[in-house]
C-alpha positions, 0 to 999 in steps of 0.5 A: 494380372499376377499376384505380385502386381495385385499386392503392389496395387493393394498396398498402393491403395492402402497407402493412399487411403491412409494418407487421406485418413491421416489428413482427416479425423478418420482412423483406419485399422486392419485385422487379418483374421487368418494370422490374427495380425492387427494394424491400427493407424497413427490417427487411431492411437491419437484419437484415444490419447496414446502414442503411436504403437505405445502398446502392441496392437491386438484384438484383445487391446480393443476388447480391453478398451471397449465399454463393458456395456457395448462389447456383447452387443457389438460382438453379437452384431459382428458375428451375425454380419460375418455369418450372413455373408455380407461385405460391409458392417458398421457399428456405434460403440464407446472406447476408453481414452487413455485418460479414462473417459469414453469417446463415442466412435462410428466404425465401418468395415469391409469384410473380405472373404475367400472363394468359399465366402469365409471371412479372412480380413476386416478393413475399417475406419473409426470416426470420433463422434463425440461432437455428434453425441449428447456427451459432447462439450456444449451438449453437456453444458446444455444438458446441465442447464436443462437439468436444472430447469427440468428440476424446477419444472419437472419436480413441480409435476411436469411430464410425469405419468404412471401406468397400472398393471394393464398399462393404462395411464392412471396419472399424468401432470396437468401441464404435461399435455399443454402443447397437444390437442389432448387433455389430461382426461384424454390420457387417463384410462387409456394405453398409449396406442389407444390415443390419436398418434402417428409415427409408430407402425404396428410392428413397433407397437407390438415390440413396445407391448412385448417390452411392457409385458416383459417388465423391461425398462422403456427408453426413448420410445417416441410417439407423435401426437397432434399439436394445438397448431395442427403440427405434430408434437414429438414425445419421447417416453421413458419408463421403469417397471414398479414392484411392491415389497414382495416383488409383485409387478404394479405397473410403470412410472415414467416421464415424457419429454417434448423433443420436437425442437431437437428433431432437426439436430437428430436428422443431421446426426443421422445424415452424418452417418452415411453408408460409405462405399469406399474408405474415402466415402466412409469419412464423416467429414466433408472433404473437398480439393481445389486447384487454381481456385476451382473445386476439383473433388468433393466426397459425398458428405461435401456434396450434401453440405453444399446442397449438390446432388451430383459432383458435376454441380460443384466441379469447376466452381470457384472455391470462394463462391462457396463460402459466406461473404462474412468468411470469404476474404479471411478464408481465401487469404489463409489458402493463399498463405498455404500455397505460399509455403505456410504449412501450419494447419488449424481448425477454425469456424467458418460458414459455407454457402449452399447452392440454394443460398442457405448458409451452413456453419462448419468447422474447417481445416485446410492443408496443402496436398498433391492432387494428380501431380499438381499442388492443391489445397485439401479442405476437411470440414463438418457441419456444426449447425446443430452445435450452433443451435445447441449454443442458442438453446443454451443461452435461451435455457439459462435465461429462462432458468434465471427468470423462473428462479426469480419469479417462483414462490419455491426455492431452488437448491443444489447438493454436492456428492456428499449431500451437502447444500452448496447453492440455494436460490429464492426466498429460503428464509421465509419458507424454512425459517432459516437463512441460506447460510444456515443450510450451506455446507450441511446435509438435510439431516444436520438441520433440526427436524421435529417429525423425522426419527433417525430411522426416517433419516436412514431411509432417506439417506439410503435413497440418496446413496442409491441415487434415486429421485425423491418427491415431496419429502416433508420436513417439520422444522423449527425456526429461530423464533420458535415457529414451525415450518412445514417444508416439502422438498423434491430432488433428483440426482445429477451426473456428469458426461461420464455418468459419475454422480455429482450430487442432487438438485431440486426445489423446496416449498413451504406447505404450512397452509396446506398442512393446516387446511388438510388437518382441518378438513380431515378432522371435519370430514372424519371425526365426530365434533362432540366426542372426538371419535371417528365418525361413520365415514371414517368407520366405513373406510376403516372397516373396508380395509380391515375386512379385506386385510383379515380375509387375506390373512385368514384372521377373524375380527369382530364388530360391536354395535352399542346403543345406550338404554333409555337415552331418550328419556335422559334427553327428555328429562335433563336436556340435550346438554346432559345427554351430550355430557353422557355421550362424551363420558361413554366415548372416553370409557369405550376407548379405555376398554380396547387396544390402541389398534382397535377402533371406536366410532360414533355413528350418531345419536347414542349409537357407537361401534367398536371394531376389534381386529386380530382375534385369531383364525378360529371363529370360536376363539374370536367369539370368546375374545369378542365376548370378553371385550363386550363384558368389559364394556358392559361393566365400564358403562354400567358404572355411575356417571356424573353429569354436572353434579348429578349422578346418573346410571346408564347401560348399553345393549351390545350386538356382536358379529364376526368377520373373517375369511369371507369378505362381506360388505361393510353394510352387511357387517353393520346390519348383522351387528345392529340386528344382534343389538336389537336381540340384546334389547329384546332380551332385557337390555344391558346385555350382549348378543351374537348375530349367529344364534348357533354361535351364541349357543356355542360361545355360551357352551364354551364359556360354561365348559371353561368355567366348569373345568376351572372349578374342576381343577381347583381341588382335582376331585373331578379328574381321574387318571386312566392307564392304557397298557403297553405290552412287549412283543412277547406279551409282557406288560412293560408299561402304560400311558397316563390319560386323564378323564374328567368326571363332570357332575352334570355331563358325566365322564368326559374323554380328553378330546372333549376338553383338552383343546379348550385347556390348550387354548387357555391357561388351564393346560398348565394346572391340568398337566401338573395334576396328571404329572403329580398323579402319575409320579405318585403311581410310579412311587407305588409301583416301585414298592411292589416287585411285580410292578417295579419294572413298569414305565409310565408315559405322560403327555407333555403339551408344547405350552408346558414345555415352553414354561421356564420352570419346566425342568425344575418342576419335573424334578421337584415332583419326582423328588416330592413323590419319591417316584423313580426317574428312570420309570417316567417317560415324557411324550412329546409331539412333533411340533416340539421339533419345529419350534425353538429346537435349541431350547427343547434340546437343552431341557431334554438333555438335562432331564435325560441326565436324571434318567427320565426317558422320552417318546415321540408321540404320533410320529409321522403325522407332523413335519419334523425334520429327521436331522433334528430328530437324530440330535434329540435324546429320544428313547422311543418312537410311537407309530400313530394309530392312523397308520396302523388302522389300515395297515393290512389293506393300505399299502401306503400305510404299511410302507410308512409303518415299515419305514418308521420301524426301520428308522427306529432301528437305525437311530437305536430307538424302540418302536411302539405301535398305537391303535392295535386292534386285531391279531392280524395287525399285531402279527404284521407289526411283529413280522416287521420288527416292531418292539411293542404295542398299545391299543384296544387289542391289548386293553382300553384306557382303564382306571388304576384299580382295573389296571392292577387287575389287568397286570395280575392277569397278564402276569399269570398268563405269561407265567403259564406260557413260560411253563 
C-alpha cells in the first residue's frame, strides 16, 4: 500500500472516530511530537467551557489548565511510559474549567513510535469523570450531609485513634469498633498489622510501615477486619504525624471510616475505567446501535452493562427487550420520532434490563446516525446505579441526622467562613444560658466568657484561621440570671467541592456537673482536708515531675522534711483540737515562707514537706539557698502561736536533701530528707541538717567564709593589694596588675582563688571590687608624684557583675577624681564573657571611659568564646595571652601556634600584646622572637606587697641603667 493511500486511510479512520466522539461525551486530541502540533477536538473545548479553538491549541495550554497538584505526577508517569516503550498510557487528573473550577478527567492515549521505537505521536481521548468522583453534584450533597452527621457522631469521639512513636495504638473510641468482632482493648498496644485482618498483602504492609517511619501523611489506607456477622468490615484509615514544639515526632493521630457500604460504588467506578483497545473502546460510555428495531453493534461497556460476555449474545436482539417495562414504551416512542425526522437529542434517565433480568439505572442519549449506509439509531448511556444509591443514602443520612439532632442532649451549630454562628439546633438555652438569637451572627469571642483571656482567644482564633479541627474547647459563660455555665465545644472545618473553606460545624454540651464532680474529686484525692495543703499523693506526683525536669535542665532542687518537736505532748495535754489548730497555723506560715512556684505538702500527722525548685546548677549554691529557706522557716515556726486564747511555743526539726542531674526515685528523696530530719532531732531539735555530711560541712564552711568575708570588707583592714610587675621586651618595668589578698585572722593569707568565686556568687564582689579600685587609684596618684614611677600603668580586673552596674562609669570617674589618679595610667581588664553579653552596653561604657583616657585590656584571651567581629569594634588597647598557652609553648605545637596567632591578631588590630605566666627565659625568648610586646609571670616577679614592688622597681631601674651604660 503506497504512502498516499495509508495517509488517506488514516485520515478516514480519524474522521470516523472523531465523528463517534462528537456523538458521545469523549474528547479526542492529537499531539505530533515531531513538529509540536496539537489538535483538540470540539468536544475537548466544550468539556472545559471554551469556544472551539478559542485559544491556540498547544502543550503549554494543557500545562496551564492542569491542576498544580497533578502536573508533576502525570508528567512523571508519562515520561516513564514513553521511556519504557509501551503503546498505551492512561491517567486521571484535573483540568480547570473556563469558569475556574476543576473537573476530573480520564485520559487514555496511543503512543506511536518510529522504527527505532522513538515516540513520534500521541493520540488520545479525555472523558469527563465528574459524575464518577466524590466531587459530583449528588456526591457533594451527600458529603455535606454526611459531614454534618459525622460532626455529630465523630465529635462525640466516634472513629478517632492515636498511635505512639512505635506505631502502637494508644487510644481508640469506644464506639469505633462496634461493627467488628474486636473490642477497644484488642486494639490498644497493637499495631494495625498485628490485628486479625485481610485484604492487605505483605508488600502493602511494608509500604505502609515505610510511610509511617517516614512520618508521611496516611490517606485512605484500607484494611479489612472480621465483622460481628462473619462478614468483612472495610475500614479506611487516614492519619497525620504529630510533633511537639521542638518538632520531635510524637506518633500519629487519625480517623477511620467504615466504607463497607460504598464498596459496590467503588467497584462500579473501577469497572468504568476499562482498558480501551481502540478509540471507540476507550469511551467510558456504553454505546449501541440498532437498525430496524434490532441491536447491530455494542461496545464493551454496553456489553457489560447488559450483562453480556460476547457481542453475539446481544446482536439481533430487539432493542425494546433490553429496556425495563417501566421505560420501554416511552423510549421506543422517542426512537420512532427520531426516525421520523426529529433530530432533537436530550439526556434522560432510563432503566435497562440485563440478560439476567436485573435492572440497571442509566442516563441515556439517542441520536440518528448512518450505519453501514443505512439509517440507524445510536444510543449512548452510562450506568448511574451508584448515583441512585447515593441519592438513597442521602435521604437516609438526612433522616438520621434530623433524628439524632432531635434526640441528642448536645446541640449542633454551624459557622460561616467569618466564624459567625449561622445555625444552632437543640436545647442551646439550657446548655449555655443564652438563647439561639444571642449567638446568631456573632463569633464565639463576641459572647462573654469568664475563663479565657485575650491571648486564649487569639490562640483559638489562629486555630480556626488555619482550619484545624478542635475538640473540647471549654468556655465558662455567665447567663442572664448571673449563673455560670461551663460549655464544651468541638468543631471541624467544612469545605466545598473545590476545597474552598466554608466555615465550621460542630457540637456543644453543658459540662457543669462534670466540672463540679471533677473539682470535688480532685480536692478529695489530692489535698489535705485539715490544712488545705497538697497531700502525699499530690506530692509524689509533683516530685516525680520535678525530679525529671530538674535532671533534664541540669538544675538542682531541694526537699525539706519537717517534723514538729513535742507535738504529741500538745495533743496529750490540750487535746487534738488544739493540735489541729496548730497544724493549720504551721501550714499557713510554711506557705508564706516560700515562693508560689514551690510546693508545701502535709504528709500526715505533724510531718510536712517543702519542695524548692530552680536552685541553680551547682550543688553548693543550691545547698546554700535551701539552707536560707530552712532558716527562714525555723524563725517563722519558732514564733508564738495562739491556740483558742492560749499562747503556745513550737519548733521544728528540718531535714534537707538535694536532687539534681541524677534521677533518684521520689521515695529515695523522701527517705534521705527523713534521715536528715532525724539527725536534726538527734542534734537537739529546733535545727536543720543536710542529708550528706560532707555537704553539710561544706555548707557550714561556705556560710562561715561568706560571713568572715563580709566582716573583712566592713573596714577593709583585712584586705591587702599585691602588685605583679609587667615588663617590656627591653626589660623596663612598664606597669603592674593589681591582685587582692585576704589576710583572714584565722585562716591566714588567702589567695584570690579561695574567695573570689564566693564573692562573685554573692553581692560581695561589688564592695570588694570597689576596694581594689580605690586602693589602686590611690597608688597611681602616689606614683604620679614620683618621676621614676609616673610612667607606670596599673591594671585592675573588672568582673561582669561590676560592669553591668548602672553607675559603673560614674563610679570609676568619681574614684579617679577623689584620689587624683591620672586616668591615662589606669587600665581596666575585662574577660571574654563581656564580649558575649550585652555588647552594646559594654561598648557604650568602654567608649565613655576611653574618652577620659582610661585604657582597656582583654584578659585571658583565647580561653573564652568571644567573636572577633565584636573584638574589633570595642576600644581595647591590649590583649593578654592566657598563661595556659604560655606554660607548654615550647613543647606543644598547638599552644605555640595559638600564641603566634594572638600576637599576629594584636598587630593587625593595633593592640599591644602581653604574655601572662612567663616562667622561663626560653619562653620569654620564644615570645620575643614572635613579636610579643611585654611579659608578666614568675620569671619577672610574683605578686608582691606594694612596698616590695617599690624595691623591685628601684632594682629594675638600676639594672636597666647599667645595661644602657
